[in-house]
C-alpha positions as CSV (number, residue, x, y, z in Angstrom):
1,X,0.0,0.0,0.0
2,X,1.0,3.6,-0.5
3,X,3.1,5.2,2.3
4,X,0.9,7.4,4.6
5,X,2.0,10.9,5.5
6,X,3.1,11.8,9.0
7,X,0.0,13.0,11.0
8,X,-2.4,11.0,8.8
9,X,-5.5,10.0,10.7
10,X,-5.3,6.5,9.3
11,X,-1.7,6.1,10.3
12,X,-2.3,7.5,13.8
13,X,-5.3,5.2,14.4
14,X,-3.4,2.1,13.2
15,X,-0.6,2.9,15.6
16,X,-3.0,3.4,18.5
17,X,-4.8,0.1,17.6
18,X,-1.8,-1.9,18.8
19,X,-2.8,-0.8,22.3
20,X,-6.2,-2.5,21.6
21,X,-4.3,-5.7,20.6
22,X,-1.7,-6.0,23.4
23,X,-3.5,-4.4,26.4
24,X,-5.4,-7.6,27.0
25,X,-2.1,-9.0,28.2
26,X,-1.7,-6.4,30.9
27,X,-5.3,-6.8,32.1
28,X,-5.9,-10.5,32.0
29,X,-2.4,-11.9,32.5
30,X,-0.6,-9.2,34.5
31,X,-3.4,-7.7,36.5
32,X,-6.5,-9.9,37.0
33,X,-7.2,-13.5,36.0
34,X,-3.6,-14.9,36.1
35,X,-2.9,-13.5,39.6
36,X,-6.2,-15.0,40.8
37,X,-5.3,-18.3,39.1
38,X,-1.8,-18.3,40.5
39,X,-3.0,-17.7,44.0
40,X,-5.6,-20.4,43.7
41,X,-2.9,-23.0,43.0
42,X,-1.9,-22.7,46.6
43,X,-3.9,-24.1,49.5
44,X,-5.2,-21.5,51.9
45,X,-2.7,-22.5,54.5
46,X,0.3,-23.1,52.2
47,X,1.6,-20.0,50.6
48,X,5.1,-21.1,49.9
49,X,6.8,-22.8,46.9
50,X,10.2,-24.4,46.4
51,X,12.0,-23.1,43.3
52,X,15.6,-22.5,42.3
53,X,16.9,-24.0,45.5
54,X,15.0,-21.7,47.8
55,X,11.6,-21.6,49.6
56,X,9.7,-18.6,48.5
57,X,6.5,-16.9,49.6
58,X,4.2,-17.4,46.6
59,X,3.7,-13.7,45.9
60,X,7.4,-13.0,46.4
61,X,8.4,-15.7,43.8
62,X,6.2,-14.3,41.0
63,X,7.4,-10.8,41.9
64,X,11.1,-11.8,41.7
65,X,10.5,-13.6,38.4
66,X,8.8,-10.5,37.1
67,X,11.7,-8.3,38.2
68,X,14.2,-10.7,36.5
69,X,12.2,-10.5,33.3
70,X,12.4,-6.7,33.3
71,X,16.1,-6.9,33.9
72,X,16.5,-9.0,30.8
73,X,14.3,-6.6,28.8
74,X,16.3,-3.6,30.0
75,X,19.6,-5.3,28.7
76,X,18.0,-6.7,25.6
77,X,16.2,-3.6,24.3
78,X,19.4,-1.6,23.5
79,X,20.8,-4.6,21.7
80,X,17.7,-5.0,19.5
81,X,17.2,-1.2,19.0
82,X,20.7,-1.0,17.7
83,X,20.1,-3.8,15.2
84,X,16.7,-2.3,14.3
85,X,18.2,1.1,13.6
86,X,20.9,-0.5,11.4
87,X,18.6,-2.7,9.3
88,X,15.9,-0.1,9.2
89,X,13.1,-2.5,10.1
90,X,12.0,-2.0,13.7
91,X,8.5,-3.4,12.7
92,X,10.0,-6.9,12.3
93,X,11.3,-6.7,15.9
94,X,7.9,-5.5,17.1
95,X,6.3,-8.4,15.4
96,X,8.8,-10.9,16.9
97,X,8.0,-9.8,20.4
98,X,4.3,-9.7,19.8
99,X,4.4,-13.4,18.6
100,X,6.6,-14.5,21.5
101,X,4.3,-12.8,24.0
102,X,1.2,-14.2,22.4
103,X,2.5,-17.8,22.3
104,X,3.6,-17.4,26.0
105,X,0.1,-16.5,26.9
106,X,-1.3,-19.5,25.1
107,X,1.3,-21.7,26.9
108,X,0.0,-20.5,30.3
109,X,-2.9,-23.0,29.7
110,X,-0.5,-25.6,31.0
111,X,0.8,-23.7,34.0
112,X,1.1,-25.9,37.1
113,X,3.2,-26.1,40.3
114,X,4.3,-29.7,39.3
115,X,6.1,-28.2,36.3
116,X,7.0,-24.9,37.8
117,X,10.0,-24.1,35.6
118,X,8.3,-24.6,32.2
119,X,5.3,-22.7,33.7
120,X,7.5,-19.8,34.7
121,X,9.1,-19.9,31.2
122,X,5.7,-19.3,29.6
123,X,5.0,-16.5,32.1
124,X,8.4,-15.1,31.2
125,X,7.6,-15.2,27.4
126,X,4.4,-13.3,27.8
127,X,6.0,-10.6,29.9
128,X,9.1,-10.2,27.8
129,X,7.0,-10.3,24.6
130,X,4.8,-7.4,25.8
131,X,7.5,-5.1,27.1
132,X,10.0,-6.0,24.4
133,X,7.5,-4.8,21.7
134,X,6.8,-1.6,23.5
135,X,10.2,0.0,22.9
136,X,9.6,-0.2,19.1
137,X,6.0,0.7,19.4
138,X,6.7,3.8,21.5
139,X,9.5,4.9,19.2
140,X,7.0,5.2,16.3
141,X,5.2,8.1,18.1
142,X,7.4,11.0,17.1
143,X,7.8,9.4,13.6
144,X,4.0,9.3,12.8
145,X,2.6,12.2,14.9
146,X,3.4,15.9,15.1
147,X,4.1,17.3,18.6
148,X,0.6,18.8,18.9
149,X,-0.9,15.5,18.1
150,X,1.1,13.3,20.5
151,X,-0.8,13.8,23.8
152,X,-4.1,13.0,22.3
153,X,-3.0,10.0,20.1
154,X,-1.1,8.6,23.1
155,X,-4.2,8.9,25.3
156,X,-6.3,7.4,22.4
157,X,-4.0,4.4,22.4
158,X,-4.4,3.8,26.1
159,X,-8.1,4.4,25.9
160,X,-8.5,1.8,23.1
161,X,-6.4,-0.6,25.1
162,X,-8.6,-0.2,28.1
163,X,-11.8,-0.7,26.1
164,X,-10.5,-3.8,24.3
165,X,-9.1,-5.4,27.4
166,X,-12.3,-4.7,29.3
167,X,-14.4,-6.4,26.5
168,X,-12.2,-9.5,26.7
169,X,-12.2,-9.5,30.5
170,X,-16.0,-9.4,30.6
171,X,-16.1,-12.4,28.3
172,X,-13.5,-14.2,30.4
173,X,-15.4,-13.3,33.6
174,X,-18.6,-14.8,32.2
175,X,-16.7,-17.9,31.3
176,X,-15.3,-18.3,34.8
177,X,-18.4,-17.4,36.7
178,X,-20.6,-19.8,34.6
179,X,-18.9,-22.7,36.3
180,X,-20.0,-24.1,39.6
181,X,-16.8,-25.9,40.9
182,X,-13.4,-24.5,41.6
183,X,-11.8,-27.0,39.2
184,X,-14.1,-25.9,36.4
185,X,-13.4,-22.3,37.1
186,X,-9.7,-22.9,36.9
187,X,-10.2,-24.6,33.5
188,X,-12.0,-21.5,32.2
189,X,-9.2,-19.3,33.5
190,X,-6.7,-21.4,31.5
191,X,-8.8,-20.9,28.4
192,X,-8.8,-17.2,29.0
193,X,-5.0,-17.2,28.7
194,X,-5.3,-18.8,25.3
195,X,-7.9,-16.2,24.2
196,X,-5.5,-13.4,25.2
197,X,-2.7,-14.9,23.1
198,X,-5.0,-15.3,20.1
199,X,-6.5,-11.8,20.5
200,X,-3.1,-10.2,20.8
201,X,-1.7,-11.8,17.6
202,X,-4.9,-11.4,15.6
203,X,-5.6,-7.7,16.2
204,X,-2.0,-6.6,15.9
205,X,-2.1,-7.5,12.2
206,X,-3.8,-4.3,11.2
207,X,-1.1,-2.2,12.9
208,X,1.6,-4.3,11.3
209,X,-0.1,-3.8,7.9
210,X,-0.3,0.0,8.1
211,X,2.9,1.1,10.0
212,X,5.9,1.9,7.9
213,X,8.7,-0.7,8.1
214,X,11.7,1.4,7.2
215,X,14.3,0.6,4.6
216,X,16.3,-2.6,4.6
217,X,20.0,-2.1,3.7
218,X,20.9,-5.7,3.2
219,X,24.1,-5.4,5.3
220,X,25.2,-8.2,7.7
221,X,24.6,-7.8,11.4
222,X,28.1,-7.7,13.0
223,X,29.3,-7.3,16.6
224,X,29.6,-3.6,16.1
225,X,26.0,-3.4,14.9
226,X,24.8,-5.4,17.9
227,X,26.6,-3.2,20.4
228,X,25.5,-0.1,18.5
229,X,22.4,0.2,20.7
230,X,24.6,0.7,23.8
231,X,26.7,3.3,22.0
232,X,23.5,5.1,21.1
233,X,22.3,5.0,24.7
234,X,25.7,6.6,25.6
235,X,25.2,9.2,23.0
236,X,21.7,9.9,24.3
237,X,23.2,10.2,27.8
238,X,25.7,12.8,26.5
239,X,22.9,14.7,24.8
240,X,20.9,14.7,28.0
241,X,23.7,16.7,29.7
242,X,22.9,19.6,27.2
243,X,19.2,19.2,27.7
244,X,18.4,20.1,31.4
245,X,14.6,19.8,31.0
246,X,14.7,16.3,29.5
247,X,17.4,15.1,32.0
248,X,15.4,16.3,35.0
249,X,12.1,14.9,33.7
250,X,13.7,11.5,33.0
251,X,15.0,11.4,36.5
252,X,11.6,12.1,37.9
253,X,10.0,9.6,35.6
254,X,12.6,6.9,36.6
255,X,11.6,7.3,40.3
256,X,7.8,7.5,40.1
257,X,7.6,4.8,37.4
258,X,9.2,2.4,40.0
259,X,6.1,2.7,42.1
260,X,3.4,3.0,39.4
261,X,4.5,-0.1,37.6
262,X,5.0,-2.1,40.8
263,X,1.6,-1.3,42.1
264,X,0.0,-2.2,38.7
265,X,1.8,-5.6,38.7
266,X,1.0,-6.6,42.3
267,X,-2.4,-5.0,43.0
268,X,-4.4,-8.2,42.5
269,X,-2.0,-10.2,44.6
270,X,-2.4,-7.7,47.3
271,X,-6.2,-7.9,47.0
272,X,-6.2,-11.7,47.1
273,X,-3.9,-11.9,50.2
274,X,-4.7,-8.9,52.3
275,X,-8.4,-8.2,51.9
276,X,-11.0,-10.0,54.2
277,X,-13.3,-11.7,51.6
278,X,-16.2,-13.7,52.9
279,X,-15.3,-16.8,50.7
280,X,-13.4,-17.8,47.6
281,X,-16.4,-17.1,45.3
282,X,-16.7,-13.5,46.6
283,X,-12.9,-13.1,46.3
284,X,-12.8,-14.2,42.7
285,X,-15.7,-12.0,41.7
286,X,-14.5,-9.1,43.8
287,X,-11.0,-9.1,42.4
288,X,-12.2,-9.2,38.8
289,X,-14.9,-6.6,39.4
290,X,-12.3,-4.3,41.0
291,X,-10.0,-4.7,37.9
292,X,-12.9,-3.9,35.7
293,X,-13.6,-0.7,37.7
294,X,-9.9,0.3,37.4
295,X,-10.0,-0.2,33.6
296,X,-13.3,1.6,33.0
297,X,-12.3,4.5,35.2
298,X,-8.9,4.6,33.5
299,X,-10.5,5.4,30.2
300,X,-11.9,8.6,31.7
301,X,-8.6,9.2,33.5
302,X,-6.6,9.1,30.3
303,X,-8.9,11.6,28.6
304,X,-9.2,14.0,31.7
305,X,-5.4,14.0,32.1
306,X,-4.9,14.8,28.5
307,X,-7.3,17.7,28.8
308,X,-5.7,18.9,32.0
309,X,-2.3,18.8,30.5
310,X,-3.5,21.1,27.7
311,X,-4.8,23.6,30.2
312,X,-2.3,23.4,33.0
313,X,0.8,21.9,31.3
314,X,2.3,18.5,31.4
315,X,4.5,18.8,34.5
316,X,1.8,20.4,36.8
317,X,-0.6,17.7,35.8
318,X,1.9,15.0,36.5
319,X,2.7,16.5,39.9
320,X,-1.0,16.4,40.8
321,X,-1.4,12.8,39.6
322,X,1.6,11.7,41.6
323,X,0.2,13.3,44.7
324,X,-2.9,11.2,44.3
325,X,-0.8,8.1,43.8
326,X,1.2,8.9,47.0
327,X,-1.9,9.2,49.0
328,X,-3.2,5.9,47.7
329,X,0.0,4.1,48.9
330,X,-0.5,5.4,52.4
331,X,-4.2,4.6,52.4
332,X,-3.6,1.1,51.1
333,X,-2.0,0.1,54.4
334,X,-5.4,0.5,56.1
335,X,-7.5,-1.1,53.4
336,X,-9.1,-4.3,54.8
337,X,-12.7,-4.6,53.6
338,X,-13.9,-5.3,50.0
339,X,-15.7,-1.9,49.8
340,X,-12.5,-0.1,50.8
341,X,-10.7,-2.1,48.2
342,X,-13.2,-1.1,45.5
343,X,-13.0,2.6,46.4
344,X,-9.2,2.4,46.3
345,X,-9.4,0.6,42.9
346,X,-11.5,3.4,41.5
347,X,-9.1,6.1,42.5
348,X,-6.1,4.1,41.2
349,X,-7.9,3.6,37.9
350,X,-8.5,7.4,37.5
351,X,-4.8,8.1,37.8
352,X,-3.4,5.0,36.2
353,X,-4.5,5.7,32.7
354,X,-3.5,9.4,33.0
355,X,0.0,8.9,34.3
356,X,0.9,6.3,31.6
357,X,-0.3,8.3,28.7
358,X,1.0,11.6,29.9
359,X,4.4,10.3,30.9
360,X,5.0,8.9,27.4
361,X,3.8,12.0,25.5
362,X,5.7,14.4,27.8
363,X,8.9,12.6,27.1
364,X,8.1,12.7,23.4
365,X,7.5,16.4,23.5
366,X,10.7,17.1,25.4
367,X,12.9,15.3,22.8
368,X,15.3,17.4,20.8
369,X,15.0,17.5,17.0
370,X,16.3,14.1,15.9
371,X,15.9,11.5,13.3
372,X,16.9,8.8,15.8
373,X,13.8,8.6,17.9
374,X,14.3,4.9,18.5
375,X,17.5,5.5,20.6
376,X,15.8,8.1,22.8
377,X,12.8,5.8,23.4
378,X,15.2,2.9,24.0
379,X,16.8,5.0,26.7
380,X,13.3,5.8,28.1
381,X,12.4,2.1,28.0
382,X,15.6,1.1,29.8
383,X,15.2,3.7,32.5
384,X,11.6,2.5,33.0
385,X,12.6,-1.2,33.2
386,X,15.5,-0.6,35.5
387,X,13.2,1.4,37.7
388,X,10.7,-1.5,37.7
389,X,13.4,-4.0,38.6
390,X,14.4,-1.9,41.6
391,X,10.8,-1.3,42.7
392,X,9.8,-5.0,42.3
393,X,12.9,-6.3,44.1
394,X,12.4,-3.9,47.0
395,X,8.7,-4.9,47.1
396,X,9.4,-8.6,47.0
397,X,12.1,-8.4,49.6
398,X,9.9,-6.6,52.1
399,X,7.1,-9.0,51.3
400,X,9.4,-12.1,51.8
401,X,11.1,-10.8,55.0
402,X,8.0,-9.3,56.8
403,X,5.4,-11.7,55.4
404,X,3.1,-8.8,54.6
405,X,2.4,-7.0,51.3
406,X,1.0,-4.1,53.3
407,X,4.5,-3.2,54.6
408,X,5.8,-3.4,51.0
409,X,3.2,-1.3,49.3
410,X,3.2,1.5,51.9
411,X,7.0,1.8,51.3
412,X,6.3,2.9,47.7
413,X,5.0,6.2,49.2
414,X,8.7,7.2,49.3
415,X,9.1,6.8,45.5
416,X,6.2,9.1,44.7
417,X,7.4,11.7,47.1
418,X,10.8,11.8,45.6
419,X,9.2,11.8,42.1
420,X,7.1,14.9,43.0
421,X,10.2,16.7,44.3
422,X,12.1,16.0,41.1
423,X,9.1,17.1,38.9
424,X,9.2,20.5,40.6
425,X,12.8,20.8,39.4
426,X,11.9,20.4,35.7
427,X,12.2,23.8,34.0
428,X,9.4,25.1,31.9
429,X,11.8,25.6,29.0
430,X,15.2,24.2,28.2
431,X,17.8,26.8,29.1
432,X,20.5,27.6,26.5
């Protein structure tokens, strides 16, 4: 098909549609049904599992594995971005991770404690596939959209993702709740993982069809090419020294992203373990409903935050959103009843969609004039992933040592506080 011009409505919508395709992973696998499924594998009085020569608290094990995956992604992304820049076909890499992630989700159908290592491998594939594709996906934003379009199209992407993921979650919820026995419910959960993988792979095809692929130069991939990504990160770091606004914003993003992503990844595990549910049926329904509340409210949150940024500016809006996040961390320590959990979930949803979309578009707007957007977004991605690794390891360690996720989640208060302080230091314009 003919190449679409930058700013084209069709091109922008095709890019945003990938959020519709892949966001089902974050909702069903990362945030709702898989955490419920994983917790249900353990008897109510047995919350430990032996793996890798150690005895782990069940929630700590999955958190450590998640942190390890992000560490791999943070190292791998620069390698792949360097190759992608060289061959001029970052869409191929985006496809590869999409398919790895989709197949990993399908493989979760066979997840069991008896085969914990292969099970964790499938979990690893889904996670690395999702996050590995995002560095290439995000790097398309300044290539396809003008600066004045980026806030809205970024928010549109997240909104599409929330709508699509909610639709599939409702279907999965109906499947699970249609069964009477716990074993039958678990089987439906397994089939929901398969549906996520199929949905992700199927709907991504439209994005892959429309997005430009770049120009292949036919050269061999050498050691220098492989290491080029790290050299580009070093170059980006040097450029940051001359761009005070971008440097300070990235530092703030690094800190508050630790807490945001950690909360999003452990929220359902927290609800499963720390909330006083009447019985298992209420717990399953309550957790899924709370996730639905988060996703639905997040659609509104992404739109409202985009509008607020237009009126008050990106940094002021981000500060306000971080204040709400910080308050929620403190309040979470005292959340015990289902109704308290639902209220907290609603507030989290409001700020979750907003902070993700605005953080991405703010970084894009602060970039200097460059033809190498992939390197800058690779740097952004690596910073985010290293932050997540630190946040998840701290969270898992506190959970493992103290035996309580409450102690771990209230500690994240500190990250938001530091993030707010750093955001106040971001200048309105970049000084010469």
